[in-house]
C-alpha positions as CSV (number, residue, x, y, z in Angstrom):
1,M,81.2,142.1,164.2
2,A,79.6,140.1,161.3
3,K,78.2,142.1,158.4
4,T,74.6,141.7,157.4
5,K,73.9,140.2,154.1
6,A,72.8,143.6,152.7
7,A,76.1,145.2,153.9
8,A,78.1,142.3,152.4
9,M,76.3,142.6,149.0
10,T,76.7,146.4,149.0
11,D,80.4,146.0,149.8
12,E,80.8,143.5,147.0
13,A,79.1,145.8,144.5
14,L,81.2,148.7,145.7
15,Q,84.4,146.7,145.2
16,L,83.4,145.7,141.7
17,L,82.4,149.3,140.8
18,L,85.7,150.7,142.1
19,A,87.6,148.1,140.1
20,G,86.0,149.6,137.0
21,R,83.1,147.2,136.3
22,S,80.0,148.8,134.8
23,A,76.7,149.0,136.8
24,S,75.1,146.4,134.4
25,A,78.1,144.0,134.7
26,T,78.0,144.4,138.5
27,V,74.2,143.7,138.6
28,S,74.8,140.6,136.4
29,H,77.6,139.4,138.6
30,L,75.7,139.7,141.8
31,T,72.7,138.0,140.2
32,Q,74.7,135.1,139.0
33,T,77.0,134.6,141.9
34,Q,74.7,135.3,144.8
35,G,71.5,133.7,143.6
36,I,69.4,136.9,143.9
37,G,67.2,138.6,141.5
38,R,68.2,141.5,139.2
39,R,66.0,144.0,141.1
40,Q,67.7,143.1,144.4
41,S,71.1,143.3,142.7
42,Q,70.2,146.7,141.3
43,R,69.3,147.9,144.9
44,Y,72.8,146.8,146.1
45,V,74.5,148.6,143.2
46,R,72.5,151.7,143.9
47,A,73.5,151.6,147.5
48,A,77.2,151.2,146.4
49,Y,76.9,154.2,144.2
50,E,75.5,156.1,147.2
51,V,78.7,155.2,149.2
52,I,80.9,156.5,146.3
53,R,78.8,159.7,146.1
54,G,79.0,160.2,149.8
55,D,82.8,159.7,149.9
56,I,83.2,162.3,147.1
57,E,81.0,164.8,148.9
58,Q,82.7,164.2,152.2
59,T,86.2,164.7,150.9
60,K,85.0,168.0,149.3
61,I,86.6,167.2,145.9
62,D,85.9,170.1,143.6
63,R,85.5,170.0,139.8
64,R,89.1,171.2,139.1
65,Q,90.6,168.4,141.2
66,Q,88.4,165.9,139.5
67,V,89.3,167.2,136.0
68,A,93.0,167.1,136.9
69,K,92.6,163.5,138.1
70,L,90.8,162.4,134.9
71,A,93.3,164.3,132.7
72,H,96.1,162.5,134.4
73,M,94.4,159.1,134.0
74,L,93.8,159.7,130.3
75,E,97.4,160.9,129.7
76,E,98.7,157.7,131.5
77,G,96.3,155.6,129.4
78,A,97.6,157.3,126.2
79,A,101.2,156.7,127.2
80,V,100.5,153.0,127.8
81,A,98.6,152.8,124.5
82,L,101.5,154.4,122.7
83,A,104.0,152.1,124.3
84,T,102.0,149.0,123.4
85,K,101.2,150.3,119.9
86,N,97.5,150.2,120.5
87,V,96.5,152.9,118.1
88,G,92.7,152.6,118.8
89,A,93.2,153.1,122.5
90,L,95.6,156.0,121.9
91,V,93.1,157.8,119.7
92,G,90.3,157.2,122.1
93,A,92.3,158.5,125.1
94,C,93.3,161.6,123.1
95,R,89.7,162.3,122.0
96,E,88.5,162.0,125.6
97,L,91.2,164.2,126.8
98,R,90.4,166.8,124.2
99,E,86.7,166.7,125.2
100,L,87.5,166.9,128.9
101,L,89.8,169.9,128.5
102,Q,87.5,171.5,125.9
103,L,90.2,171.8,123.3
104,N,87.9,171.5,120.3
105,P,88.1,174.4,117.9
106,P,84.8,176.2,117.3
107,K,82.8,174.8,114.4
108,P,82.0,177.1,111.5
109,H,78.4,178.1,110.9
110,G,76.4,175.6,109.0
111,Y,77.5,172.5,110.8
């Protein structure tokens, strides 16, 4: 069965978002490659986000599982950054991991 144009555009937006593209970059991509306006592209991106949200809700992923997944990804990213001597990426991954796991020491009064 052939997809409708709307289903095809939503699917393309979904694939871009899942590949790590930002919402803005996805909107720009659809606008440039499909010859549609930004507002229409934004609707397709919004629909793609609804698919992602629905998948997460249907799989019943809880917060602990999501935190574990993100911690793993940040640790892997830090390892790659260390192996490639990319200090900026290493520091960024470590900072994000620290925030995610709430490892920040309490700040003294007056800050």
